[in-house]
C-alpha positions as CSV (number, residue, x, y, z in Angstrom):
1,M,-25.4,31.3,0.8
2,K,-24.2,31.0,4.3
3,V,-22.9,27.6,5.1
4,I,-21.0,26.0,8.2
5,F,-18.3,23.8,7.5
6,L,-18.3,20.1,8.8
7,R,-15.0,19.4,7.5
8,D,-11.8,21.4,6.4
9,V,-11.8,22.3,2.8
10,P,-8.5,23.4,1.4
11,R,-8.5,27.2,0.4
12,V,-12.1,27.6,1.5
13,G,-12.8,27.0,5.2
14,K,-12.2,25.3,8.0
15,K,-14.3,23.0,10.1
16,G,-16.8,24.9,12.3
17,E,-16.2,28.0,10.4
18,V,-19.5,30.0,9.1
19,K,-19.0,31.6,5.6
20,T,-20.8,33.0,2.8
21,I,-20.1,30.8,-0.4
22,A,-21.4,30.9,-3.9
23,D,-24.8,29.4,-4.2
24,G,-23.7,27.0,-7.0
25,Y,-20.5,25.9,-5.2
26,A,-22.5,25.1,-2.0
27,R,-25.3,23.4,-4.0
28,N,-23.1,21.3,-6.4
29,F,-20.1,20.7,-4.4
30,L,-20.3,21.2,-0.6
31,L,-23.7,20.3,0.5
32,P,-23.9,16.7,-1.6
33,R,-20.4,15.7,-0.5
34,K,-21.4,16.6,3.2
35,L,-18.5,19.2,3.6
36,A,-20.8,21.9,4.7
37,E,-24.4,22.5,5.9
38,L,-26.6,25.5,5.5
39,A,-26.4,27.9,8.4
40,T,-29.6,28.3,10.2
41,D,-30.1,30.3,13.5
42,A,-30.2,26.9,15.4
43,S,-27.0,25.5,13.7
44,V,-24.8,28.7,14.0
45,E,-25.8,28.6,17.8
46,R,-24.8,25.0,18.2
47,V,-21.4,25.8,16.5
48,V,-20.9,28.9,18.7
49,Q,-21.7,26.5,21.9
50,E,-19.4,23.9,20.6
51,K,-16.6,26.2,20.0
52,S,-17.0,27.6,23.7
53,R,-16.9,24.1,25.1
54,T,-13.9,23.3,23.1
55,H,-12.1,26.5,24.2
56,A,-13.1,25.8,27.8
57,M,-11.7,22.1,27.6
58,E,-8.5,23.4,26.2
59,M,-8.0,26.1,28.8
60,M,-8.5,23.3,31.4
61,R,-6.1,20.9,29.7
62,V,-3.3,23.6,29.7
63,E,-4.0,24.6,33.2
64,L,-3.4,21.0,34.3
65,L,-0.4,20.6,32.0
66,E,1.1,23.8,33.8
67,K,0.3,22.4,37.2
68,T,1.9,19.0,36.4
69,L,5.0,20.7,35.0
70,T,5.3,22.8,37.9
71,E,5.2,19.6,40.3
72,L,7.4,17.9,38.1
73,G,10.0,20.6,38.5
74,N,9.8,20.3,42.3
75,T,10.1,16.5,42.5
76,P,13.8,15.5,42.3
77,I,14.3,12.4,40.2
78,T,17.1,10.0,41.1
79,L,18.9,7.4,39.2
80,S,21.7,4.9,40.3
81,A,23.9,3.5,37.6
82,R,27.2,1.5,37.5
83,T,30.3,3.7,36.9
84,N,34.0,3.3,36.6
85,E,36.7,5.1,38.8
86,Q,36.6,8.3,36.9
87,G,32.8,8.5,37.5
88,H,31.6,7.7,33.7
89,L,28.7,5.5,33.4
90,F,29.3,2.0,32.1
91,A,25.7,2.5,30.3
92,S,24.5,5.9,29.3
93,I,21.1,7.3,30.3
94,G,18.9,8.2,27.6
95,K,15.4,9.6,26.9
96,D,13.8,6.0,27.4
97,E,15.3,5.5,31.0
98,L,14.5,9.0,32.1
99,V,10.9,8.7,30.9
100,E,10.5,5.5,32.9
101,A,12.2,7.1,35.9
102,V,9.7,9.9,35.8
103,R,6.9,7.7,35.7
104,A,7.9,5.5,38.4
105,Q,9.1,8.2,40.7
106,A,6.7,11.4,40.0
107,G,3.9,9.4,38.5
108,V,4.0,11.5,35.2
109,D,3.6,9.9,31.8
110,L,5.7,11.6,29.3
111,L,6.7,10.7,25.9
112,E,10.5,10.7,24.9
113,K,9.6,13.6,22.1
114,H,8.7,16.0,25.1
115,L,12.4,15.7,26.6
116,D,14.9,18.3,25.1
117,L,17.9,16.1,25.9
118,P,20.3,16.6,23.1
119,H,22.6,13.7,24.0
120,A,22.6,10.8,26.5
121,I,23.9,11.3,29.8
122,K,27.3,9.8,30.5
123,T,28.5,10.9,33.9
124,T,27.3,11.1,37.5
125,G,26.0,14.3,38.8
126,T,22.9,16.7,39.0
127,F,21.3,17.8,35.5
128,S,18.5,19.9,34.7
129,V,16.5,18.5,31.8
130,P,14.1,20.7,30.1
131,V,10.6,19.4,29.2
132,L,8.7,20.9,26.1
133,I,4.9,20.0,25.6
134,G,3.6,22.1,23.0
135,K,4.3,25.9,24.1
136,L,4.8,25.0,27.7
137,K,8.0,24.6,29.2
138,G,9.1,22.8,32.4
139,V,12.3,21.1,33.9
140,I,13.2,17.8,35.4
141,N,15.8,17.8,38.1
142,L,17.9,14.7,37.9
143,T,20.4,13.3,39.9
144,I,22.7,10.4,39.0
145,N,24.2,8.5,41.7
146,A,27.0,5.9,41.5
147,V,26.4,2.5,42.5
């Protein structure tokens, strides 16, 4: 029996997938629990349209993310902090301060987990901070000035 999965079923099928399943398994387990529905021509066409719409939305999202990451790389981010005579900061600059600066100066909302900053910045200067969002990569050009 051909069915369309409405939810992921471990080791059997994923949501939106059309598969041929044993009649008894479909009638006694999948259909009563609303895990799958019978695959008619109309329902298969609906699933195909939904998948194409989802794919188009994902492509638009990726394109927008790439554009945003490119703009972010072209926008310099500047922070000012108090330092001692050697140029070391009294308070280090961490991911949270960097996220706030990017939000204020570039208008881009990032999460701390998107920044590849292994440790807090403790000196003045210019830094390139990698940004990783999924498989997309970008960079933040950060300048820290002494006050």
